[in-house]
N, C-alpha and C positions, 0 to 999 in steps of 0.2 A: 713479299708481296702481301698487301692488305686489301681486303674487299670491304667496301663501306656502303655502297648503294644496294638497294634491294634488287636491282637488275643484275648487278655483278654476282650477288649471292645466289640468285635464282639460276643463273647460267652455270655456276660451279656445281650447285646441287643437281641440276639436270644432267650435266656431264657425268658426275659421279654415279647417279642412278642408272644412266644408260650403260656405263661400264659394268656396274654391278649386275644389271639384268643380263647383259651379254655373257658375262662370266658365269652367272648362275645357270643360264640355259646351256652353255657349253659343258660345264661340269656335271650338270644333270644328265646330259646326253651321254657323257662318258661313264656315268655311274661310278665316279671316283670319290670315295670317302676322304682320302687325304687332300684332294683338291677342294672339297667342301670345307674342310678345316682351315685350309689356307685362305679361302674366300672369307670365312668368318673373321679370321685374324686381320685381313686387309680391311674389312668393314669397320672394325673397332679402331684400327690405326687411322683410317680415313676420317672417321668422325672426330677423333682427337686432333688430327692435323688441321682439318678444316676449322675446328673451333679455335685454333690458335691464329688462323688467318683472318677470320671475320672480325669486324669491329663495329660496335654499335655507337649510337650517339653519345658523345661525352667521353669516349674512350680514346686514349692517346694512340696515334698511329705508329709512333716510334717505340714506345715502351712495350716490353713483352707483356702479354696477358698473363695474369696469375694462373698457375697450374690448375686450380679448381674451377675456374670460370669457363663454363661451356657455352653460355649464351649471355646476352646483355640484359635479358629480361627474366625476372624471377618466375613469372607465370609460364613462359615458354620452357624454361628449365624444368619446372614442376610437371608440366603436361608430358614432356618427353620422358622424364624419369618414371612417372606413373605408367606411361605407355610401355616402356621397356620392362618394367616390373611385371605388368600384366602379361606381356608376351612370354616372359620366363615362366610364370605360373601356368599358362596354357601349355607351353612345351613340356613342363614337368608333368602335367596331366597326361599328355600324349606318351611320354616316356613310361610313366607308370601303367598306362593302358596297353603296353606292349609294342609301341612304335619307337622305342629307344634305340640309339646307336651312339657310337663314339662321336661322330660329327654332331649329333643332336645334343650330346652332353656339352661339347665345346660351345655350341650355339647358346645353350642355356647359360653357361658361365659368362659368355660375352654379353648377353642381355643383362645379366645381373651386374656386371662391371659398368655397362653404360647406364643402367638405372641408378647405380650408386653415384657415378660421376654427375649425372644430371640432378639428382636429388640433393647432393652435396652443394652443387652450384645454386640450387634453389634456396637452400638453407642459408648460404652465405650472402645471397643477393636480396632476400626478402627484407622489407623494412622492419626494423626493430621497434618494439613498443617501448617507449620510455615511460617509466613510472616515476612520479615525483613523490618523494617521501617528505611529509610535513613533520616538522619538529613538534613534539607534543607540547600542548599549551602549558605554560608555567602556572602552577597553582601557588597562590599566595596564602600562607597560613594566617597571617595577620597583616593589616595594612602597614605600609611603611610610613614612617614619620620623618619629615624633613625639617631639619633645624629644631631648635628648642631643646629643652631639657626633658628627660623622661621622669615621670613621677611614679 
């Protein structure tokens, strides 16, 4: 199944976010660290699976999306990559400040994985600058003579 329209994509994201919030509230109420780790793993898997199902303009609906392509737009990939990298930095700060846990460490690792995936997607999608190399001008040491005898 491929989702191509903004409405379809918004519906999928809304459902995933609703499930994510419901599970987070449930696991928080249970104070279960293993459940929190499972939720983090499900979030990473969910992002990757959804990125395989969404298609942007110009993408083939039948062909598999390359493994590295997380979005169809380089700017979106870059923004999400930077966002996840900043989340990881903030959570590292909390961990160093004494709020660390095993589930927090797994969360940081997941954020770093998502940041790497999105930033790699950005690097592969961004337009490449093409540089034209001009051949050096030929220097003539003496004028060429056409025809006739040399003296």
